[in-house]
N, C-alpha and C positions, 0 to 999 in steps of 0.2 A: 540308576533308575530301574525299578522293578519292571519286569516284562509282563505285558498283557497275557492273560490266559484265556483259552477258549476262542471260539470264532469271533470275527468282527462282523456283526449283523446290525444293519440299520433298517433296511427295507423288508427283507424276508429271509428265513433260513432256506427257502426253496432255491435261492440263488447262490448258496454257499457250496463250493465243490472242494473235495479233499486233495485237489491237484491244481497246479498252475493253469490258468485259462488266459487265452489270448484273443483279443478282438481287434478288428480293423475298422477305423473311422476315417472320414475324409474331412478336409477343412471346409469351413464356412457352413457348418451344420445349423447355425442360427442365422438363417437368411430368409429371403422372401419365399422360399420353398416351404410347403406345408407338411412335408414328410421326409424322413431320412431313416435309412436302415443301417444298423450296426451289424457287421458280419463276424462270425466266429472263424476259427482257423481253417475250417472246411469250406468257407465261402457261403455258409447258410446264414439266413437272417436270425440273429439272436435277440435283438431288441429293435424297436422302432421308436422314432421321435416324431410326435405329431404336434402341430400348433396352428393357430390362425395365421393367415397371411399378413395381416396388419392388426396388431393388438396393442392397446395402450399398456397393458400389463405384461406383454411378452410372456404369455403363459404357454408352456410346452408340456406335453404329456409323454412320459416314457412308458412304453408298452412292452410286454414280453413278446416272444416270437409268435404267439397266437393272437396278438392284438389286445390283450387284456392290460389295462392300466396298472402300473406298479408304483409310479411316482409322478408328481407334478412339479415342474420347475417354474418359478415365478420371479421375475425381476422386481425388486422393491422400488416402488415409485418414490421420487423425491428424496432419495437417499444421498447423503453427502458423498459417500464412497459408493462405487458399484457394489451391489449386494444381490445375491440370488438366494432364494429360499427353496429348499427341497421339501416338499410336502408329501404326506401319505397319498396313496392312489386317489382317494376321494377328496383330497384337498383339505381335510378337516384338521390335520395336525402338522405343525412344522417339525420336521425330523432333523434338519440341519440348515445352517446358514453359512454361506461363503461370502466373505467380504474381501474386496480387493484392498491391498495396502501398498503404500509407498514407503519402503524402508531404505534409507539412504538414497542412492540413485537407482536401486533395483526394484523390481515389482515383486510382490508376494501376495499371499492370500491367507486369511485366517478361516479355519473351518470349525465352527461350533456345532457339535452333534449332541442332541438330547440323550442323556443317559450313559454316555461313554465315560469310563473311569480314566482313560488315558486320552490326551488330546491327539488330534490329527495334525500333522505338520507336513508342509509341502516344501520341497527343496529342488532347485534347478532352474531351468530356462523355460518360462511359460511361453513366450513368443515363438521360440524355436521348437516347441512341443517336445522338450526333453526334460522331464521332471519326475520326481518320485513322491509318493504319498506314504508317510510313515505313521504308524499307530504305536505311540510310545517308542520303543526301540526295535519294533518289527516293521519290515517293509510290507506295505499293504498292496501297493500297485506302482507301476512304472509306465509312463507315457513316453514314447520316442517316435521321432519322425523318420529315422533312418530305417527303411524297410525295403525288402525285395519287391514288394508290391509297387512302390513308387517307380522303380526302374522298369518293371514289366508293363505296368499300365500306362505310364507316362503322366499319371495324375498324382497330386500331392495327398497321400494317405499317411496316417500315422497309426501306431499300434498302442493298445492298452494291454499290458500284461498284469493280471491280477494274481496275487499270491494265494496259496492254498488256504482254505478256511476263512476267506474274506468274501463278503457280500458283493458279487460281481455286478449286480444291478446298481448298487450304490456307487461303485467305482465308475461305471459307465456314466451315471448321472453326473458325478464330479468332473469327469473328462469333458462332458458336454458343457458344463458350467464354465470351466476354464477356457474352452473354445470361445464361448460368448464374451467372456471378460477380457481376454488378452488378444483378441483378433484385431 
């Protein structure tokens, strides 16, 4: 299979770094709470997730560190399978759709991204928060539950490590989608 060339950008080039980036998330981000912060490796807020406390559409807004919207995450109503759409910041365009799948006796997800030459594939254990997101033959991101923060804080956190030249905001959005789908 040929290798993708150039950066993987879905939301904005502003979120693409030439180096590996790590973020810390905690479980149950899709809960009754109306706000959640995603922290970078230095403990600073990198992204915020906002949403209404009770919403028929389960609409959440992913914001940058300054509170500016970068994407909208929306559960599709009346879907046969669980599905979440990732929209542009203003909600006008569907940029990606994530559908939960049952493959044999394991869970999986299909990620359809508008305009991508190579598909995104997810491999691993969703419920255990240990999985990888691949763009063609290149690793785009890795989510893992085993972190030092879990031991130090006593809380259940997990990390998202984003590969160089990959849209970090999009990877954060995907991690949040998987949290909602496989919780």
